[in-house]
C-alpha positions as CSV (number, residue, x, y, z in Angstrom):
1,M,-41.5,-67.8,-68.7
2,A,-42.3,-64.2,-68.5
3,N,-42.0,-62.1,-71.6
4,P,-38.3,-61.1,-71.7
5,L,-39.2,-58.1,-74.0
6,D,-41.4,-56.4,-71.4
7,P,-38.6,-54.7,-69.4
8,V,-37.3,-53.0,-72.5
9,M,-40.8,-51.5,-73.1
10,Q,-40.8,-50.4,-69.5
11,W,-37.6,-48.4,-69.7
12,Y,-38.6,-47.1,-73.1
13,Q,-41.8,-45.7,-71.6
14,T,-39.8,-44.1,-68.8
15,A,-37.4,-42.5,-71.3
16,L,-40.4,-41.2,-73.4
17,D,-42.0,-39.8,-70.3
18,S,-38.7,-38.0,-69.4
19,I,-38.6,-36.5,-72.9
20,R,-42.2,-35.3,-72.6
21,V,-41.6,-33.8,-69.1
22,T,-38.4,-32.1,-70.3
23,Q,-40.3,-30.6,-73.3
24,R,-43.1,-29.4,-71.0
25,A,-40.6,-27.8,-68.6
26,L,-38.9,-26.0,-71.5
27,N,-42.1,-24.9,-73.1
28,Q,-43.5,-23.5,-69.9
29,G,-40.2,-21.9,-68.9
30,I,-40.4,-23.4,-65.3
31,A,-38.0,-21.5,-63.2
32,G,-35.1,-23.7,-61.9
33,A,-36.1,-26.7,-63.9
34,V,-33.2,-26.3,-66.3
35,T,-29.9,-25.4,-64.6
36,N,-26.3,-25.0,-65.8
37,K,-25.9,-28.8,-65.4
38,H,-28.2,-29.4,-68.3
39,V,-27.4,-29.3,-72.0
40,F,-30.5,-27.2,-72.5
41,F,-29.4,-24.4,-70.2
42,G,-29.5,-21.0,-72.0
43,Q,-30.5,-22.6,-75.3
44,P,-33.4,-21.5,-77.4
45,V,-36.5,-23.6,-76.9
46,A,-36.7,-24.4,-80.6
47,D,-33.2,-25.8,-80.6
48,C,-34.0,-27.9,-77.5
49,T,-37.2,-29.2,-79.1
50,A,-35.2,-30.3,-82.2
51,W,-32.6,-32.1,-79.9
52,L,-35.4,-33.8,-78.0
53,E,-37.1,-35.0,-81.2
54,A,-33.8,-36.3,-82.6
55,A,-33.1,-38.1,-79.3
56,K,-36.6,-39.6,-79.4
57,E,-36.0,-40.9,-83.0
58,E,-32.7,-42.5,-81.9
59,L,-34.3,-43.9,-78.8
60,E,-36.9,-45.7,-80.9
61,R,-34.2,-47.2,-83.1
62,L,-32.3,-48.4,-80.1
63,V,-35.4,-49.9,-78.5
64,V,-36.1,-52.0,-81.6
65,L,-32.4,-53.0,-81.5
66,A,-32.7,-54.0,-77.9
67,L,-36.0,-55.9,-78.4
68,T,-34.6,-57.8,-81.4
69,S,-31.4,-58.7,-79.5
70,I,-33.3,-60.0,-76.6
71,F,-35.7,-61.9,-78.9
72,E,-32.7,-63.6,-80.6
73,R,-31.0,-64.4,-77.3
74,T,-34.3,-65.9,-76.1
75,L,-34.6,-68.0,-79.2
76,R,-31.0,-69.2,-79.0
77,D,-31.5,-70.2,-75.3
78,Y,-34.7,-72.0,-76.2
79,L,-33.0,-73.9,-79.0
80,T,-30.0,-74.9,-77.0
81,D,-32.3,-76.7,-74.6
82,F,-33.0,-79.3,-77.3
83,P,-29.5,-80.8,-77.6
84,R,-29.1,-80.6,-73.8
85,A,-32.3,-82.7,-73.4
86,A,-31.5,-85.1,-76.3
87,L,-27.9,-85.7,-75.3
88,P,-27.7,-85.8,-71.5
89,P,-24.2,-85.5,-70.0
90,G,-22.1,-88.5,-69.0
91,D,-20.8,-89.9,-72.3
92,P,-17.7,-88.1,-73.7
93,H,-18.9,-88.6,-77.3
94,R,-22.4,-87.2,-76.6
95,D,-20.9,-84.4,-74.5
96,A,-18.7,-83.3,-77.4
97,V,-21.5,-83.5,-79.9
98,R,-23.9,-81.6,-77.7
99,E,-21.4,-78.8,-77.1
100,E,-20.6,-78.5,-80.8
101,I,-24.4,-78.2,-81.6
102,I,-24.8,-75.6,-79.0
103,K,-21.8,-73.6,-80.4
104,D,-23.2,-73.9,-83.9
105,I,-26.6,-72.5,-82.7
106,E,-24.7,-69.4,-81.4
107,F,-23.6,-68.6,-85.0
108,W,-26.9,-69.2,-86.7
109,N,-28.4,-66.4,-88.7
110,I,-31.7,-66.2,-86.8
111,S,-33.5,-64.3,-89.6
112,S,-33.0,-67.2,-92.0
113,R,-33.6,-69.9,-89.4
114,V,-37.0,-68.4,-88.3
115,G,-38.7,-70.3,-91.0
116,E,-36.6,-73.4,-90.8
117,V,-36.9,-74.3,-87.2
118,F,-40.1,-72.6,-86.2
119,P,-42.7,-74.1,-88.5
120,A,-45.5,-73.8,-85.9
121,V,-45.2,-70.0,-86.2
122,A,-47.6,-68.6,-88.8
123,P,-45.8,-67.4,-92.0
124,P,-47.0,-63.8,-91.6
125,V,-45.6,-63.7,-88.1
126,R,-42.3,-65.2,-89.3
127,G,-42.2,-62.5,-92.0
128,Q,-42.8,-59.7,-89.5
129,A,-40.0,-61.0,-87.4
130,K,-37.6,-61.1,-90.4
131,Q,-38.5,-57.5,-91.2
132,I,-37.8,-56.4,-87.6
133,I,-34.4,-58.3,-87.7
134,D,-33.6,-56.6,-91.0
135,Y,-34.4,-53.2,-89.4
136,R,-32.3,-54.0,-86.4
137,N,-29.4,-54.9,-88.6
138,W,-29.8,-51.6,-90.4
139,V,-29.6,-49.8,-87.1
140,A,-26.8,-51.9,-85.6
141,H,-24.5,-51.6,-88.6
142,G,-24.7,-47.9,-88.9
143,H,-26.7,-47.6,-92.0
144,T,-29.1,-45.1,-90.5
145,L,-27.4,-42.2,-92.2
146,A,-26.2,-44.0,-95.3
147,R,-29.4,-45.4,-96.8
148,P,-33.1,-45.6,-96.1
149,A,-34.5,-48.0,-93.6
150,P,-35.6,-51.4,-95.0
151,S,-38.9,-50.8,-93.3
152,N,-40.4,-48.4,-90.7
153,I,-40.4,-50.3,-87.4
154,V,-41.7,-48.7,-84.3
155,P,-41.1,-50.1,-80.8
156,G,-44.7,-50.9,-79.9
157,K,-45.2,-52.9,-83.1
158,A,-41.8,-54.6,-82.8
159,H,-42.8,-55.7,-79.2
160,Q,-46.2,-56.9,-80.4
161,H,-44.9,-58.9,-83.3
162,L,-41.9,-60.4,-81.6
163,T,-44.0,-61.4,-78.6
164,E,-46.5,-63.1,-80.9
165,F,-43.7,-65.0,-82.4
166,L,-42.4,-66.2,-79.0
167,V,-46.0,-67.2,-78.1
168,Q,-46.6,-69.1,-81.3
169,A,-43.2,-70.8,-81.0
170,G,-44.1,-72.0,-77.5
171,V,-41.2,-70.1,-76.0
172,I,-43.4,-68.0,-73.6
173,A,-47.0,-68.5,-72.4
174,P,-49.7,-66.3,-74.0
């Protein structure tokens, strides 16, 4: 399986490049680069720079949110393969048990289960994954303005640590 986190980093890099190009166009005052269709039209460069910086910060939070969501979905999909393999279809009792197990996995708190069901993953890697999940929860539940972040997670490190977890867990190839 290819790393399911890589597409997120690709669109993140595209968005970062777009912010950089926009900033360059604003700084250099390139004629026609900013038209009345753009939010920056007629605005002072300093204000535009502040908006771009704020957008970049929010983008980084959302990238970590996306990476973590895909990481969790990948783990859930991986884990649901176990009851499917152990309880092949055909017997009504096994079918019902298998479906209940799969439903239960959907409601697992992945952060707490990281240590329980992935013992092959090194403890520091499990700890990093938990920190990233805590940060994602902070972003996803709107606490970004109410209280400080549980930790400072940047997209590149989140990608690196979550990928390492998936590799050590045997979910993706190194």
